[in-house]
C-alpha positions as CSV (number, residue, x, y, z in Angstrom):
1,X,43.0,97.2,127.0
2,X,41.9,94.0,128.8
3,X,43.6,90.7,127.9
4,X,41.5,87.6,127.0
5,X,41.1,84.9,129.9
6,X,42.6,82.4,127.4
7,X,46.1,84.5,127.1
8,X,47.0,83.4,130.6
9,X,46.2,79.5,129.7
10,X,48.8,80.6,126.6
11,X,51.3,82.0,129.2
12,X,51.2,78.6,131.2
13,X,51.4,76.5,128.1
14,X,54.6,78.4,126.7
15,X,56.2,77.9,130.1
16,X,55.7,74.2,130.3
17,X,53.1,74.7,133.4
18,X,50.7,72.1,131.7
19,X,48.7,71.5,135.0
20,X,48.1,75.2,135.5
21,X,46.8,75.7,132.0
22,X,44.5,72.7,132.2
23,X,42.9,74.3,135.4
24,X,42.4,77.6,133.7
25,X,40.9,76.3,130.3
26,X,38.3,74.1,131.8
27,X,36.7,76.9,133.3
28,X,35.9,78.4,129.5
29,X,33.2,76.6,127.6
30,X,34.0,78.8,124.4
31,X,35.0,77.2,121.4
32,X,38.3,78.7,121.5
33,X,38.7,76.9,124.9
34,X,37.9,73.6,123.5
35,X,40.5,74.2,120.9
36,X,43.0,75.1,123.3
37,X,42.2,72.3,125.5
38,X,42.6,70.0,122.6
39,X,46.3,71.7,121.7
40,X,47.3,71.1,125.5
41,X,46.3,67.4,125.1
42,X,48.5,67.3,121.7
43,X,51.2,68.8,123.7
44,X,50.9,66.0,126.2
45,X,51.1,63.5,123.8
46,X,47.4,62.5,124.9
47,X,46.0,62.5,121.2
48,X,42.8,60.7,122.3
49,X,41.5,63.3,124.5
50,X,42.9,66.0,121.9
51,X,40.7,64.5,119.2
52,X,37.5,64.8,121.6
53,X,38.3,68.4,122.2
54,X,38.9,69.1,118.6
55,X,35.6,67.9,118.0
56,X,34.2,70.2,120.5
57,X,35.6,72.8,119.0
58,X,34.5,72.1,115.6
59,X,37.8,71.5,114.2
60,X,39.2,68.7,112.1
61,X,41.7,66.9,114.3
62,X,43.3,64.6,111.3
63,X,43.8,67.7,109.3
64,X,45.7,69.6,112.0
65,X,49.0,71.1,111.6
66,X,52.1,70.5,113.8
67,X,51.9,71.7,117.5
68,X,53.7,74.8,116.5
69,X,51.2,75.4,113.6
70,X,48.3,74.9,115.7
71,X,49.5,77.2,118.6
72,X,50.5,79.9,116.2
73,X,46.9,79.4,114.4
74,X,45.2,79.6,117.7
75,X,47.0,82.9,118.8
76,X,45.8,84.5,115.5
77,X,42.2,83.4,116.0
78,X,42.3,84.7,119.6
79,X,43.9,88.1,118.6
80,X,41.1,88.3,116.1
81,X,38.4,87.6,118.6
82,X,39.9,89.8,121.1
83,X,39.8,92.3,118.4
84,X,36.7,92.0,117.5
85,X,35.4,92.2,121.0
86,X,36.8,95.5,121.7
87,X,35.6,96.9,118.6
88,X,32.3,96.0,119.6
89,X,32.5,97.8,122.9
90,X,31.5,101.4,123.3
């Protein structure tokens, strides 16, 4: 089973390596990556950029949860996406 590339971004985020997380997430053009990029900006307290990335991810910035809730929701969405991707492969 392969891990999703955004898992590594999450590992950096959880370890406080925000620059490394940013470097990786910027290379992924997916909606999930845009959401995670927004979460990174939340973590840093940069709400203006966070809102921009939430918009790109088609997520409602002003009705988001706490940082911990957003990370948990993202991890659940990533797990679901990873699960559905592996089910589609032969």
